[in-house]
N, C-alpha and C positions, 0 to 999 in steps of 0.2 A: 774228920769220922774217926772215933777209935776202933781197933779190931773187933772190939766187943758188939760197938755197933754196924760192923760189915757183915758180921755174922749174921745179925737180924734184918739186914736188907733183903725184902723177898722179891725185889727184881731183878737180881742178880743172883746167878748159878754161880758164880768165883769168887774167891775172896782176892784175886788179882786185880790192880788197878793199870790205867793206862794215862800215863799226861799225856794232852794232846797239844799241839803246837796250837798259838791261838787261830793261825789261819783255818786249821782243820776242823778247830774249833767252831769258829765261826759259818763255814760251808755247812758242816752237819747241822747246825742249830738253824740255820737257813733253811734249809729242806724240812728241816723237821715245823717250822713255823708254817711254811707253809702248808706240809701236809694237815698241822692243826687246820687251819682256816679253810682247807678243801673239808675236812669232817665236818666244821660246823656249816659249811653251803650245805653238804648233804644235810644235815638234820634241819637247817633251813627249807630246805625243797621239801621235806616230809610234813614239819608243820604248814607249808603251805599248799598242799596237798598236790605236788610237780606228779608229771606223769610218768610211770613207771621207769621208761627206756629212756625220759632224760637223768633219771634218779640212776638208774644202771651206769650208764654211760659217766656219770660223774663217781660213783665206785668208781669204777676199773679205770677211771684216771687216778684214784686214791692209789689204786693198788699200782698202779705204772709207779708212781710216786716214791712208795714205800719199798719198792723192788729197786729203785733207783739207789735210792739211801743205802740200800742193805749193801748194794756192787760198789760205792764208794767207800763205804766202812770198811767193806771186806777187802777190798784193794788195798785202805790203806794199814788193814792190820797187817795183810801179807808183807807188805815191803818193810814194814815196824818191826812189830812184836815176832811175826816168825822170822824172819832173816836173822832180828839179833840173837834169838832164842838158839836158829841153827848156830849161828857163829860163836855161841857160848858151848856148844855141843849139845846141848837141851833137845835131842831129835825128838823127844816124845811130843815136842809142838805141832809136830806132821800130822801124828793121832789125834791129836786136840780140832787141827783142821779140818780133817777129814771127818768128824764126828759132827760137827759144826756145820758142816756144807750139807753133811746129810740128813740133817734137822732142817736146814733151810730147805731143801728139796721137796721136804713131804706134803 
């Protein structure tokens, strides 16, 4: 992806990139694939007129899975990106981290 294409990316608020280890990438992708399956399951439940509480319980499981994904990603971010930037003297990464956590807690 060129720098110009990076600027056009609507899903990312940052131009920064992160190279993940194959293990981290696989772990995160597997979690997202499971969540995607859960979302498809929710859709199927609605299409099949499933009872409200059954749908709500499944929706809660999806929320929990997304929260778990975010916790793993946040921990990885702190252990790699944040630590590396602090070692390089880039203390502004702490403000970025605080801002990110505040946004996550809304």
